[in-house]
C-alpha positions as CSV (number, residue, x, y, z in Angstrom):
1,M,-1.5,-14.6,10.1
2,K,-2.9,-18.1,9.5
3,K,-6.5,-16.9,9.9
4,R,-5.9,-13.8,7.9
5,E,-4.5,-15.5,4.9
6,H,-7.3,-17.9,4.4
7,I,-9.1,-15.4,2.3
8,G,-8.3,-16.2,-1.3
9,K,-6.6,-19.5,-0.3
10,A,-9.4,-21.7,-1.5
11,P,-8.8,-24.4,-4.0
12,D,-8.1,-23.2,-7.5
13,T,-11.3,-21.9,-9.1
14,T,-12.7,-23.4,-12.2
15,A,-13.6,-21.5,-15.4
16,K,-17.3,-21.8,-14.5
17,E,-16.6,-20.3,-11.0
18,R,-14.7,-17.4,-12.5
19,W,-17.5,-16.8,-15.0
20,D,-20.0,-16.9,-12.1
21,L,-17.9,-14.2,-10.4
22,M,-17.9,-12.0,-13.4
23,L,-21.7,-12.4,-13.7
24,W,-22.0,-11.4,-10.1
25,L,-19.9,-8.3,-10.8
26,W,-22.2,-7.5,-13.7
27,K,-25.5,-8.0,-11.9
28,S,-24.4,-6.3,-8.7
29,Y,-22.5,-3.2,-10.1
30,L,-22.1,-2.9,-13.9
31,S,-25.7,-3.5,-14.9
32,Y,-26.8,-0.2,-13.3
33,H,-24.9,1.6,-16.0
34,W,-26.0,-0.5,-19.0
35,P,-27.1,2.6,-21.2
36,L,-23.6,4.1,-20.9
37,L,-22.0,0.7,-21.5
38,I,-24.1,0.2,-24.7
39,L,-23.1,3.6,-25.9
40,A,-19.4,2.8,-25.2
41,L,-19.7,-0.5,-27.0
42,I,-21.2,1.2,-30.0
43,F,-18.3,3.5,-30.3
44,M,-15.9,0.7,-29.6
45,A,-17.4,-1.2,-32.5
46,I,-17.1,1.8,-34.8
47,E,-13.5,2.1,-33.8
48,G,-12.9,-1.6,-34.3
49,G,-14.6,-1.5,-37.7
50,M,-12.3,1.2,-39.0
51,F,-9.4,-1.3,-38.8
52,G,-11.1,-3.4,-41.5
53,A,-11.9,-0.4,-43.6
54,L,-8.2,0.7,-43.4
55,S,-6.9,-2.6,-44.5
56,Y,-9.5,-2.9,-47.4
57,M,-8.4,0.5,-48.7
58,M,-5.0,-0.9,-49.5
59,K,-6.3,-2.8,-52.4
60,P,-7.7,0.1,-54.6
61,M,-4.7,2.3,-53.5
62,F,-2.2,-0.2,-54.8
63,D,-4.1,-1.8,-57.7
64,R,-5.8,1.3,-59.2
65,V,-3.5,4.2,-58.2
66,F,0.1,2.9,-57.8
67,V,-0.1,0.1,-60.4
68,G,-3.1,1.2,-62.6
69,G,-2.1,4.9,-62.6
70,E,-5.7,6.2,-62.0
71,T,-4.5,9.6,-60.7
72,D,-8.1,11.0,-60.4
73,L,-8.7,8.5,-57.6
74,I,-5.9,9.9,-55.4
75,K,-8.0,12.6,-53.7
76,W,-10.9,10.3,-53.1
77,I,-8.8,7.6,-51.6
78,G,-6.9,10.2,-49.6
79,L,-10.2,11.6,-48.3
80,A,-11.4,8.0,-47.5
81,F,-8.2,7.5,-45.4
82,F,-8.7,10.8,-43.6
83,A,-12.4,9.9,-42.9
84,I,-11.3,6.5,-41.5
85,F,-8.8,8.0,-39.1
86,A,-11.1,10.9,-38.1
87,I,-14.0,8.5,-37.3
88,R,-11.6,6.2,-35.4
89,A,-10.3,9.2,-33.4
90,I,-13.8,10.4,-32.5
91,A,-15.0,7.0,-31.6
92,S,-11.9,6.3,-29.5
93,V,-12.3,9.5,-27.4
94,V,-16.0,9.0,-26.8
95,Q,-15.7,5.4,-25.8
96,K,-12.8,6.1,-23.4
97,V,-14.6,8.9,-21.7
98,V,-17.8,7.0,-21.3
99,L,-16.1,3.9,-20.1
100,A,-14.0,5.9,-17.6
101,K,-17.2,7.3,-16.2
102,V,-18.8,3.8,-15.9
103,S,-15.5,2.6,-14.4
104,Q,-15.3,5.2,-11.7
105,L,-19.0,5.0,-10.8
106,S,-19.0,1.2,-10.5
107,V,-15.7,1.0,-8.6
108,A,-16.9,3.7,-6.2
109,H,-20.1,1.7,-5.7
110,L,-18.2,-1.5,-5.0
111,R,-15.8,0.3,-2.6
112,K,-18.6,1.9,-0.6
113,D,-20.5,-1.4,-0.3
114,L,-17.3,-3.2,0.8
115,V,-16.4,-0.6,3.5
116,A,-20.0,-0.3,4.7
117,H,-20.2,-4.1,5.0
118,L,-16.9,-4.5,6.7
119,M,-18.0,-2.1,9.4
120,T,-21.0,-4.3,10.2
121,L,-18.9,-7.3,11.0
122,D,-18.3,-8.2,14.6
123,I,-15.2,-7.4,16.6
124,S,-13.8,-10.9,16.3
125,F,-13.5,-10.4,12.5
126,H,-11.5,-7.2,13.0
127,V,-9.3,-9.0,15.5
128,D,-8.4,-11.6,12.8
129,Y,-8.1,-9.1,9.9
130,G,-6.1,-5.9,10.7
131,P,-6.6,-2.4,9.2
132,G,-3.7,-2.7,6.7
133,Y,-5.0,-6.0,5.4
134,L,-8.5,-4.7,4.9
135,M,-7.2,-1.5,3.2
136,Q,-5.5,-3.7,0.7
137,R,-8.7,-5.6,0.0
138,V,-10.7,-2.3,-0.5
139,N,-8.0,-0.6,-2.6
140,G,-5.8,-3.2,-4.3
141,D,-8.4,-5.9,-5.0
142,V,-11.0,-3.5,-6.3
143,D,-8.4,-1.9,-8.6
144,S,-7.6,-5.3,-10.1
145,V,-11.2,-6.0,-10.7
146,N,-11.6,-2.6,-12.3
147,K,-8.8,-3.3,-14.7
148,V,-10.1,-6.7,-15.8
149,W,-13.7,-5.7,-16.6
150,R,-12.5,-2.7,-18.5
151,S,-10.2,-4.9,-20.5
152,I,-13.0,-7.4,-21.2
153,I,-15.4,-4.7,-22.3
154,T,-12.8,-3.1,-24.5
155,G,-11.9,-6.5,-25.9
156,A,-15.5,-7.3,-26.6
157,G,-16.5,-3.9,-28.0
158,R,-13.4,-2.9,-30.0
159,D,-11.0,-5.8,-30.4
160,I,-13.5,-8.5,-31.4
161,V,-15.1,-6.2,-33.9
162,A,-11.7,-5.2,-35.2
163,L,-10.7,-8.9,-35.6
164,I,-14.0,-9.7,-37.3
165,S,-13.6,-6.9,-39.8
166,L,-9.9,-7.6,-40.4
167,F,-10.3,-11.4,-40.9
168,G,-13.4,-10.6,-43.0
169,V,-11.1,-8.6,-45.3
170,A,-8.5,-11.4,-45.2
171,F,-11.1,-14.0,-46.1
172,L,-12.5,-11.8,-48.9
173,I,-9.0,-11.6,-50.4
174,D,-8.2,-15.3,-50.1
175,W,-9.6,-17.8,-47.6
176,K,-6.7,-20.2,-48.1
177,W,-4.2,-17.5,-47.1
178,T,-6.2,-16.8,-44.0
179,V,-6.3,-20.5,-43.0
180,V,-2.5,-20.8,-43.5
181,A,-2.0,-17.6,-41.4
182,L,-3.9,-19.1,-38.5
183,I,-2.5,-22.6,-38.7
184,G,-0.5,-22.1,-35.5
185,A,-3.4,-21.1,-33.4
186,P,-4.4,-24.6,-32.1
187,L,-0.8,-25.1,-30.9
188,L,-1.3,-22.2,-28.3
189,V,-4.1,-23.9,-26.3
190,L,-2.1,-26.0,-23.9
191,P,0.7,-23.5,-23.2
192,A,-2.0,-20.8,-22.7
193,L,-3.9,-23.0,-20.2
194,F,-0.7,-23.6,-18.3
195,L,0.2,-19.9,-18.2
196,Q,-3.3,-19.0,-17.0
197,R,-3.0,-21.3,-14.1
198,H,0.4,-20.0,-13.2
199,V,-0.7,-16.4,-13.4
200,R,-3.8,-17.1,-11.2
201,G,-1.7,-18.7,-8.5
202,T,1.1,-16.2,-8.4
203,S,-1.3,-13.3,-8.5
204,R,-3.2,-14.6,-5.5
205,A,0.0,-15.1,-3.6
206,A,1.2,-11.6,-4.6
207,R,-2.0,-10.0,-3.3
208,D,-1.8,-11.9,0.0
209,I,1.8,-10.7,0.5
210,N,0.9,-7.1,-0.5
211,A,-1.9,-7.2,2.1
212,N,0.7,-8.1,4.7
213,V,2.9,-5.3,3.5
214,S,0.0,-2.9,4.1
215,A,-0.6,-4.3,7.5
216,R,3.1,-3.9,8.5
217,L,3.1,-0.3,7.3
218,N,-0.1,0.4,9.3
219,E,1.6,-1.0,12.4
220,I,4.8,1.0,11.8
221,F,3.2,4.4,11.3
222,S,0.5,3.9,13.9
223,G,3.1,2.9,16.5
224,I,5.9,5.3,15.4
225,I,6.5,6.6,18.9
226,P,7.1,3.2,20.5
227,V,9.2,2.3,17.4
228,K,11.5,5.2,18.1
229,L,11.6,4.9,21.8
230,N,12.6,1.3,21.6
231,R,15.0,1.9,18.8
232,L,13.1,-0.5,16.5
233,E,13.8,1.4,13.3
234,G,16.3,-1.1,12.0
235,Y,14.2,-4.2,13.0
236,Q,11.0,-2.8,11.4
237,S,12.9,-1.8,8.3
238,K,14.3,-5.3,8.0
239,Q,10.9,-7.0,8.5
240,Y,9.3,-4.6,6.0
241,G,12.1,-5.2,3.6
242,K,11.6,-9.0,3.7
243,L,7.9,-8.6,2.9
244,V,8.6,-6.2,0.0
245,D,11.3,-8.6,-1.4
246,R,8.8,-11.5,-1.3
247,F,6.2,-9.3,-3.0
248,V,8.6,-8.2,-5.8
249,K,9.7,-11.8,-6.5
250,T,6.1,-13.1,-6.7
251,E,4.8,-10.1,-8.7
252,V,7.6,-10.5,-11.3
253,R,6.6,-14.2,-11.7
254,S,3.0,-13.1,-12.2
255,I,3.9,-10.4,-14.7
256,A,6.1,-12.8,-16.6
257,G,3.2,-15.2,-17.0
258,Q,0.9,-12.4,-18.2
259,A,3.5,-11.2,-20.7
260,A,4.1,-14.7,-22.1
261,I,0.4,-15.1,-23.3
262,P,0.6,-12.3,-25.9
263,G,4.1,-13.4,-26.6
264,L,2.8,-16.8,-27.7
265,I,0.4,-14.9,-30.0
266,D,3.3,-13.1,-31.6
267,I,5.1,-16.4,-32.3
268,M,2.0,-17.8,-33.8
269,S,1.5,-14.7,-36.0
270,G,5.2,-14.9,-37.1
271,V,4.7,-18.5,-38.2
272,G,1.5,-17.5,-40.0
273,F,3.2,-14.6,-41.9
274,M,6.1,-16.8,-42.9
275,L,3.8,-19.6,-44.3
276,V,1.6,-17.1,-46.2
277,L,4.6,-15.6,-47.8
278,F,5.9,-19.0,-48.9
279,Y,2.4,-20.0,-50.1
280,G,1.3,-16.8,-51.7
281,A,4.4,-15.3,-53.2
282,N,4.2,-17.6,-56.3
283,E,0.5,-16.7,-56.8
284,I,1.4,-13.0,-56.9
285,I,4.5,-13.5,-59.2
286,G,2.3,-15.7,-61.4
287,G,-0.4,-13.0,-61.7
288,E,-3.1,-15.0,-59.9
289,K,-3.2,-12.3,-57.2
290,T,-2.5,-8.6,-57.4
291,V,-0.2,-6.5,-55.4
292,G,-3.3,-4.8,-54.0
293,D,-4.5,-8.2,-52.8
294,F,-1.2,-8.9,-51.1
295,M,-1.1,-5.5,-49.4
296,A,-4.7,-5.6,-48.3
297,F,-4.3,-9.1,-46.9
298,F,-1.0,-8.4,-45.1
299,T,-2.3,-5.1,-43.7
300,A,-5.4,-6.9,-42.3
301,I,-3.3,-9.7,-40.8
302,G,-0.7,-7.1,-39.5
303,L,-3.4,-4.9,-37.9
304,A,-4.9,-8.0,-36.3
305,F,-1.8,-8.6,-34.2
306,E,-2.5,-5.9,-31.8
307,P,-6.1,-6.8,-30.9
308,L,-5.1,-10.4,-30.8
309,R,-2.3,-9.5,-28.3
310,R,-4.7,-7.4,-26.2
311,L,-7.3,-10.2,-26.1
312,G,-4.5,-12.6,-25.1
313,A,-3.5,-10.2,-22.4
314,V,-7.1,-10.1,-21.1
315,S,-6.7,-13.8,-20.2
316,G,-3.8,-13.0,-18.0
317,I,-5.5,-10.0,-16.5
318,L,-8.6,-12.1,-15.8
319,Q,-6.5,-14.5,-13.8
320,V,-5.0,-11.7,-11.7
321,A,-8.4,-10.2,-11.1
322,S,-10.0,-13.6,-10.2
323,A,-7.9,-13.7,-7.0
324,G,-9.1,-10.2,-6.0
325,L,-12.7,-10.8,-7.0
326,E,-12.8,-14.1,-5.0
327,R,-11.7,-12.2,-1.9
328,I,-14.1,-9.3,-2.4
329,K,-17.0,-11.7,-2.9
330,E,-16.0,-13.7,0.2
331,L,-15.8,-10.6,2.3
332,L,-19.2,-9.4,1.1
333,D,-20.7,-12.8,1.9
334,M,-19.3,-12.8,5.4
335,Q,-21.9,-12.3,8.1
336,T,-21.6,-11.0,11.6
337,A,-21.6,-13.6,14.4
338,L,-24.2,-11.5,16.3
339,I,-27.7,-12.7,15.8
340,E,-30.1,-9.7,15.6
341,P,-33.6,-10.3,17.2
342,T,-36.5,-10.5,14.7
343,T,-38.7,-8.6,17.2
344,P,-36.5,-6.1,19.0
345,A,-37.4,-5.2,22.6
346,A,-38.3,-1.6,23.4
347,L,-35.6,0.6,24.9
348,P,-35.9,1.8,28.5
349,K,-36.9,5.5,28.9
350,A,-34.7,6.4,31.9
351,S,-31.4,5.4,33.4
352,P,-31.6,1.6,33.7
353,T,-30.2,-1.0,36.0
354,V,-27.6,-3.3,34.4
355,V,-27.2,-6.9,35.7
356,L,-24.7,-9.5,34.8
357,T,-25.8,-13.0,35.7
358,N,-23.2,-15.8,35.4
359,A,-22.0,-14.0,32.3
360,Q,-19.4,-15.9,30.3
361,A,-17.5,-14.9,27.2
362,Q,-14.5,-15.9,25.1
363,Y,-12.4,-14.8,22.2
364,G,-11.8,-17.7,19.9
365,D,-11.1,-20.7,22.2
366,M,-9.9,-18.5,25.1
367,P,-12.4,-17.9,27.9
368,V,-12.2,-14.4,29.4
369,L,-15.3,-14.1,31.5
370,K,-16.0,-17.3,33.5
371,G,-19.3,-16.5,35.2
372,A,-19.4,-12.8,36.3
373,N,-22.2,-11.6,38.5
374,F,-22.9,-8.0,39.6
375,T,-25.5,-5.3,39.4
376,A,-24.9,-1.7,38.3
377,E,-27.8,0.3,39.9
378,A,-29.7,2.9,37.9
379,G,-28.3,6.4,38.0
380,K,-25.3,5.4,40.1
381,V,-21.5,4.9,39.5
382,T,-20.2,1.4,39.5
383,A,-16.5,0.9,39.1
384,L,-14.7,-2.2,37.8
385,V,-11.2,-2.8,39.1
386,G,-8.8,-5.7,38.8
387,S,-5.5,-6.7,37.2
388,S,-5.0,-6.8,33.4
389,G,-6.9,-9.7,31.9
390,A,-9.5,-9.8,34.7
391,G,-12.3,-9.3,32.2
392,K,-13.2,-5.6,32.7
393,S,-13.1,-4.6,29.0
394,T,-15.0,-7.7,28.1
395,V,-17.9,-6.5,30.3
396,F,-18.0,-3.3,28.2
397,N,-17.9,-5.4,25.0
398,L,-20.9,-7.4,26.3
399,L,-22.8,-4.3,27.2
400,T,-22.3,-2.7,23.8
401,R,-22.9,-6.0,22.0
402,L,-19.5,-6.0,20.3
403,I,-19.7,-9.7,21.5
404,D,-22.5,-11.7,23.0
405,P,-22.2,-13.9,26.1
406,T,-21.5,-17.6,25.4
407,D,-23.5,-18.4,28.6
408,G,-25.4,-16.5,31.2
409,S,-26.9,-13.1,30.5
410,V,-26.5,-9.3,30.6
411,T,-29.7,-7.5,31.2
412,I,-30.8,-3.8,31.0
413,D,-33.8,-3.2,33.2
414,G,-34.5,-6.9,33.0
415,T,-34.2,-7.2,29.2
416,P,-31.3,-9.3,27.9
417,T,-29.0,-7.3,25.6
418,T,-29.5,-9.9,22.9
419,D,-33.1,-8.9,22.7
420,F,-32.1,-5.4,21.5
421,T,-30.6,-4.9,18.0
422,S,-27.0,-3.8,18.3
423,G,-27.8,-0.4,16.8
424,D,-30.7,0.2,19.2
425,L,-28.6,-0.9,22.2
426,R,-25.8,1.5,21.3
427,K,-28.3,4.4,21.3
428,L,-28.5,3.9,25.1
429,I,-24.7,4.1,25.6
430,S,-21.9,6.6,25.4
431,V,-18.3,5.5,25.8
432,V,-15.3,7.6,26.7
433,T,-12.0,5.7,26.6
434,Q,-8.4,6.6,27.3
435,D,-7.7,6.8,23.6
436,A,-10.2,9.3,22.3
437,M,-10.6,8.6,18.6
438,L,-10.7,11.8,16.6
439,F,-11.0,12.1,12.8
440,D,-9.0,14.2,10.4
441,E,-11.8,16.8,10.2
442,T,-12.6,20.1,12.0
443,L,-13.2,20.3,15.7
444,R,-16.9,21.1,15.1
445,E,-17.3,18.0,12.9
446,N,-15.6,15.8,15.5
447,I,-18.1,16.8,18.1
448,L,-21.3,16.8,15.9
449,L,-20.3,13.6,14.0
450,G,-22.7,14.4,11.2
451,R,-25.7,15.5,13.4
452,K,-27.7,18.4,11.9
453,D,-30.2,18.8,14.7
454,V,-27.9,20.6,17.2
455,S,-28.5,24.3,17.8
456,D,-25.7,26.7,18.5
457,E,-27.0,27.1,22.1
458,Q,-26.9,23.3,22.6
459,L,-23.4,23.0,21.2
460,Q,-22.1,25.9,23.3
461,A,-23.6,24.3,26.5
462,V,-21.8,21.1,25.7
463,L,-18.5,22.9,25.0
464,D,-18.7,24.7,28.3
465,A,-19.6,21.6,30.3
466,A,-16.8,19.5,28.8
467,H,-14.3,22.4,29.2
468,V,-13.7,22.5,25.4
469,S,-14.5,26.2,25.5
470,D,-11.3,26.6,27.6
471,F,-8.9,25.9,24.8
472,I,-10.9,26.9,21.7
473,P,-9.6,30.5,21.8
474,R,-6.1,29.2,21.5
475,L,-6.8,27.3,18.2
476,S,-6.1,29.1,14.9
477,D,-9.6,28.7,13.5
478,G,-11.6,28.0,16.6
479,L,-14.2,25.3,16.1
480,E,-13.3,25.1,12.4
481,T,-9.7,24.1,13.2
482,E,-8.6,20.8,11.5
483,V,-7.5,18.5,14.3
484,G,-5.2,16.3,12.2
485,P,-5.0,12.5,11.8
486,R,-6.3,10.8,15.0
487,G,-6.5,14.3,16.6
488,S,-2.8,14.8,16.5
489,A,-3.1,18.6,16.5
490,L,-4.6,18.4,20.0
491,S,-3.1,17.4,23.4
492,G,-4.3,14.3,25.2
493,G,-6.4,16.3,27.6
494,Q,-8.0,18.3,24.8
495,R,-8.9,15.1,22.9
496,Q,-10.5,13.7,26.1
497,R,-12.6,16.8,26.5
498,V,-13.8,16.5,22.9
499,A,-14.8,12.9,23.6
500,I,-16.7,14.0,26.7
501,A,-18.4,16.7,24.6
502,R,-19.6,14.0,22.2
503,A,-21.0,12.0,25.1
504,L,-22.8,15.0,26.5
505,L,-24.3,15.7,23.2
506,R,-25.6,12.2,22.8
507,D,-27.2,12.4,26.2
508,T,-27.6,8.6,26.7
509,P,-28.8,6.9,29.9
510,I,-25.8,4.7,30.2
511,L,-22.2,5.9,30.4
512,L,-19.1,3.7,30.0
513,L,-15.7,5.2,31.1
514,D,-12.6,3.2,30.2
515,E,-9.5,4.6,31.8
516,A,-10.6,8.0,30.6
517,T,-8.0,10.0,32.6
518,S,-5.2,7.5,32.9
519,A,-2.9,9.1,30.2
520,L,-3.3,12.6,31.4
521,D,-1.1,14.9,33.6
522,A,-2.4,16.1,36.9
523,Q,-3.7,19.4,35.7
524,S,-5.5,17.9,32.7
525,E,-6.8,15.1,34.8
526,A,-8.4,17.5,37.2
527,V,-10.2,19.4,34.4
528,V,-11.3,16.2,32.7
529,Q,-12.4,14.5,35.9
530,E,-14.6,17.5,36.7
531,A,-16.2,17.2,33.3
532,L,-16.7,13.4,33.7
533,D,-18.4,13.9,37.1
534,R,-20.8,16.3,35.5
535,L,-21.3,13.9,32.6
536,S,-22.1,11.0,35.1
537,E,-24.9,12.9,36.9
538,G,-28.1,11.0,36.7
539,R,-26.7,8.3,34.4
540,T,-26.0,4.6,35.0
541,T,-22.2,4.8,34.9
542,L,-19.7,2.0,34.7
543,V,-16.0,2.9,35.1
544,I,-12.9,0.9,34.4
545,A,-10.0,2.2,36.4
546,H,-6.6,1.0,37.3
547,R,-5.9,4.1,39.4
548,L,-8.0,3.5,42.4
549,A,-7.8,7.1,43.6
550,T,-10.1,8.1,40.7
551,I,-13.0,5.9,41.8
552,K,-12.9,6.3,45.6
553,N,-16.3,8.1,45.5
554,A,-18.0,5.4,43.3
555,H,-21.3,4.1,44.7
556,K,-20.1,0.6,44.2
557,I,-16.7,-1.0,43.3
558,V,-16.7,-4.4,41.7
559,V,-13.5,-6.3,42.0
560,M,-12.7,-8.8,39.3
561,D,-10.0,-11.4,39.0
562,Q,-9.5,-14.0,36.3
563,G,-13.0,-13.5,34.7
564,V,-15.1,-13.6,37.9
565,V,-16.3,-11.1,40.5
566,V,-14.4,-11.7,43.8
567,D,-15.7,-8.8,45.8
568,E,-17.8,-5.7,45.7
569,G,-18.7,-2.7,48.0
570,T,-17.7,0.9,48.6
571,H,-14.1,2.0,48.8
572,D,-14.1,2.0,52.6
573,E,-15.9,-1.3,52.9
574,L,-13.4,-3.1,50.6
575,L,-10.4,-1.6,52.4
576,A,-11.8,-2.8,55.8
577,R,-12.5,-6.3,54.4
578,G,-9.0,-6.8,53.0
579,G,-8.6,-9.0,50.0
580,V,-7.7,-8.2,46.3
581,Y,-8.8,-4.6,46.4
582,A,-6.9,-3.8,49.6
583,E,-3.8,-5.4,48.1
584,L,-4.2,-3.3,44.9
585,H,-4.7,-0.2,47.0
586,K,-1.7,-0.9,49.2
587,L,0.5,-1.6,46.1
588,Q,-0.5,1.7,44.5
589,M,0.0,3.7,47.7
590,S,3.5,2.2,48.0
591,Q,4.3,3.3,44.5
592,G,3.3,6.9,45.3
């Protein structure tokens, strides 16, 4: 958790840094929609200007109609009021619709960029930051940013214009009254600065806790079967409850700080109203000012409260969004640890030979491979065996450039993997694992994975070879059947066959099989194994297997232990020699 929580834990940002973040948001996302934003701002300004017009109309209504008795003006003043409210209504609807469009487009743009960038980061990043945490960054932080810029634009376009027009009317009536009404404003500065700092800190803490809540939920629902089997419902509920309680406590503190800022404005406004009444009442009684002056002034000041409160709330919202925006910017600035070559090597045309020479690798500070050496010959099956933690999966990670060796080399037909771009290298490789990852789409989409160049004949051949055709007639909608989240509508054997169909369709020269049949029953295993044998034909195949019976016919078996290769040979040669492989075989035979 320590690594995960460093995002957003930087020292408190300065006003300039927050301004720079908002400028980055504008340049990167909002500026694309400037014509729509200008249109929204125009209609916001119209809406804001109607506040001043409304307050000004109080003067002729009271002085000339109610006091002066000019009845012929009633219809014109009534029509003027109707026009003010009609214009305000139209302007409000237009600016809200336009701003909503800009909001949705820019947020979608930001989310797509963030997700696309996160998928480019190396595997060590995703080890440190789990799915639930990153989901909160993509959803929660982007939402908070969306709220703040909408508030700022609304404040700039409508509320500032409203305040200008309202205080313009107030100054026109009596500048002294206006000064008296605003006399409490300077007293708000220090409390407002303190509250902003408080809101910023508590909002950052709340978002970190909420990310951990999302991570815990992801773990619970992804592992619901082991939770149930181990009777962990009570424990997981308790752990989740603790996180939720922490979040509620922190979020309430943040909201209290945000609410206090407009509250201070209310207090200042109340003081101003009281002082103006004390100061101006005698002028009205003495005839120096009219009732219309008084009503127009107090209407202007009264209507100014709401835009003032909204602008005060923007300050609190900005502090909340700053924490999210900092994290978004930090994530987008992160770069993968893999260094792509400036001049990529050409890919081999046929099944290549794979060679590990003193290959070393580590995760963080923990070494996993400590100098592995072996050769996987072109077009043959090489199996990797050994106890858990021996480094077998790390070999696969090196081959696919999920990580790069810290020393030594991994070569494909004599070219180091680091001389290929990660994207080019993965064009050479198909992977079938024990946990076939399917998406919540149709069976057809899960096999094609977006490809448009596959004919019906090609697809049918792949379905037949992978034995997917065997179970399609039993599905409600055939190839158009939705397979459910993570392929939950299919059995384990069926999911494996779909994964094999994908690999057949890719038709790559290198095949990696990671415990592809270990979770299957005997009947499903026989079908899947036959499909895997067909898939391996003519390809350079590396197989990770704990069940030694599945790799007896491999051309070569490489035995690994504690990050190094301790033996290699055929099944019969290794048994005859004794050693680690023979011990593993003996142990598995004794266990049936």
